[in-house]
KEKE-3310 file (N, C-alpha, C; in steps of 0.2 Angstrom, whole numbers, plus 5000, padded with zeros to 4 digits):
npx = (5038:5055:5067:5081:5090:5094:5092:5103:5099:5104:5103:5110:5110:5096:5096:5104:5096:5085:5090:5093:5080:5075:5082:5077:5082:5083:5090:5106:5110:5119:5124:5126:5136:5146:5148:5154:5166:5172:5175:5184:5194:5197:5202:5213:5213:5207:5191:5174:5157:5142:5129:5113:5110:5117:5117:5118:5131:5139:5137:5143:5156:5160:5159:5168:5180:5180:5172:5160:5145:5150:5160:5155:5156:5158:5149:5134:5122:5125:5125:5114:5099:5095:5107:5114:5106:5107:5121:5121:5113:5119)
npy = (4951:4952:4940:4942:4935:4918:4910:4899:4886:4874:4857:4856:4869:4870:4861:4867:4879:4873:4867:4878:4883:4873:4874:4885:4897:4911:4922:4928:4915:4899:4898:4911:4914:4905:4909:4922:4918:4911:4921:4929:4920:4917:4930:4931:4935:4948:4955:4951:4955:4950:4958:4964:4969:4976:4990:4992:4986:4995:5007:5004:5001:5014:5022:5015:5019:5032:5041:5054:5064:5076:5072:5067:5065:5067:5058:5058:5052:5039:5033:5025:5032:5029:5026:5038:5046:5039:5041:5055:5057:5051)
npz = (5646:5648:5651:5661:5668:5673:5688:5696:5705:5716:5721:5733:5737:5740:5751:5760:5763:5768:5780:5787:5789:5797:5808:5815:5816:5808:5807:5814:5817:5818:5805:5801:5810:5805:5792:5795:5802:5792:5783:5790:5791:5778:5774:5782:5796:5807:5809:5807:5802:5798:5788:5783:5771:5755:5756:5770:5772:5764:5771:5784:5779:5774:5786:5794:5787:5791:5783:5781:5780:5776:5767:5756:5739:5721:5709:5715:5711:5709:5721:5733:5739:5752:5758:5757:5765:5777:5780:5781:5792:5803)
capx = (5043:5061:5071:5088:5095:5090:5096:5105:5098:5106:5100:5114:5107:5090:5097:5106:5090:5080:5094:5092:5073:5074:5086:5073:5086:5083:5095:5110:5111:5125:5126:5129:5143:5151:5150:5159:5172:5175:5177:5190:5199:5199:5206:5219:5212:5203:5184:5169:5150:5137:5124:5107:5110:5122:5117:5121:5138:5142:5137:5148:5163:5161:5160:5175:5185:5179:5169:5154:5141:5153:5165:5152:5158:5157:5142:5129:5117:5127:5124:5107:5096:5095:5114:5116:5102:5111:5127:5119:5110:5123)
capy = (4952:4950:4938:4945:4930:4913:4908:4892:4884:4867:4853:4858:4876:4869:4858:4872:4883:4868:4866:4884:4884:4868:4876:4890:4903:4914:4928:4927:4908:4896:4899:4917:4914:4901:4914:4927:4914:4909:4927:4931:4915:4918:4936:4930:4938:4953:4953:4951:4956:4950:4962:4961:4972:4980:4997:4992:4985:5001:5011:5002:5002:5021:5024:5012:5023:5039:5045:5056:5068:5082:5069:5064:5069:5063:5057:5055:5048:5032:5031:5025:5037:5027:5026:5045:5048:5036:5045:5062:5058:5048)
capz = (5650:5645:5657:5661:5670:5676:5694:5696:5712:5716:5727:5739:5739:5743:5757:5765:5765:5772:5786:5791:5791:5802:5814:5819:5817:5801:5808:5819:5819:5817:5798:5801:5813:5801:5787:5798:5804:5785:5780:5794:5789:5771:5774:5787:5802:5808:5812:5802:5804:5792:5788:5780:5764:5753:5759:5777:5771:5762:5777:5789:5776:5774:5793:5796:5784:5793:5778:5783:5776:5772:5763:5750:5733:5715:5706:5720:5707:5709:5728:5735:5743:5759:5760:5758:5771:5783:5781:5783:5799:5808)
cpx = (5050:5065:5078:5093:5091:5095:5097:5104:5099:5102:5104:5112:5101:5091:5099:5101:5086:5084:5093:5085:5072:5077:5082:5076:5087:5088:5099:5111:5118:5128:5129:5136:5148:5153:5155:5166:5176:5178:5184:5196:5202:5204:5211:5218:5208:5196:5180:5162:5146:5132:5118:5106:5116:5123:5120:5129:5142:5143:5142:5155:5165:5163:5167:5181:5184:5176:5162:5150:5145:5159:5162:5154:5157:5150:5137:5123:5118:5126:5116:5105:5096:5102:5116:5112:5105:5117:5126:5117:5114:5129)
cpy = (4949:4947:4940:4940:4924:4910:4901:4890:4876:4864:4855:4865:4875:4866:4863:4877:4879:4868:4872:4885:4879:4870:4881:4896:4906:4920:4926:4920:4906:4897:4906:4917:4910:4905:4919:4924:4913:4915:4929:4926:4916:4925:4936:4935:4944:4951:4954:4952:4956:4955:4960:4964:4975:4987:4997:4991:4991:5006:5010:5003:5010:5024:5021:5016:5031:5044:5047:5060:5073:5079:5067:5068:5065:5063:5054:5051:5040:5029:5030:5030:5035:5027:5034:5048:5045:5039:5052:5062:5054:5052)
cpz = (5647:5651:5656:5664:5673:5682:5693:5704:5712:5721:5733:5742:5743:5750:5762:5768:5770:5779:5790:5794:5797:5809:5818:5819:5810:5801:5814:5822:5818:5810:5797:5804:5809:5795:5789:5799:5797:5782:5783:5792:5782:5770:5779:5793:5802:5811:5806:5805:5798:5793:5783:5773:5762:5755:5766:5776:5769:5767:5782:5786:5776:5782:5796:5793:5786:5788:5781:5778:5772:5767:5756:5744:5727:5713:5711:5717:5708:5716:5729:5739:5750:5762:5761:5764:5777:5785:5784:5790:5804:5811)
residu = (MET:ILE:PRO:HIS:ASN:GLN:PRO:LEU:ILE:THR:ASN:GLU:ASP:ARG:ALA:ALA:VAL:ASP:ALA:VAL:LEU:ARG:SER:GLY:TRP:LEU:ALA:GLN:GLY:SER:GLN:VAL:GLU:ALA:LEU:GLU:ARG:SER:PHE:VAL:SER:ARG:HIS:ARG:GLY:GLY:GLU:ALA:CYS:ALA:VAL:SER:SER:GLY:THR:SER:ALA:LEU:PHE:LEU:ALA:LEU:LYS:GLY:LEU:GLY:ILE:GLY:ALA:VAL:ASP:ILE:PHE:GLY:ASN:GLN:ALA:SER:LEU:THR:ASP:SER:LEU:ILE:GLN:ASN:ILE:ALA:THR:LYS)
# end
C-alpha cells in the first residue's frame, strides 16, 4: 500500500472529539450550533445549515440556485452518481 497522506491529529482535536462523545450528542448538538453560528459570523450574516456530507452540501447549493435535473450540463462524470440521482428525483 502506498500512503498518500498522513493525518495530523492534535491533542486539541482529541479533546474536542472526547467532549462531543461525553455530551451524548453525536449530531445536532451544541458543537453543530456553534459551527453554524461561526459560519454565519465569518460570512457576515445570512443563515447556515450543517450537513452530513459533501454530496448533501452540493445538493442544497444547487437547489438554492434553482438548478435541477434539466439544468445539468457539462462533464457529468465529475458529478457523483448520488448527487445526480438526488437532483433528478427531487
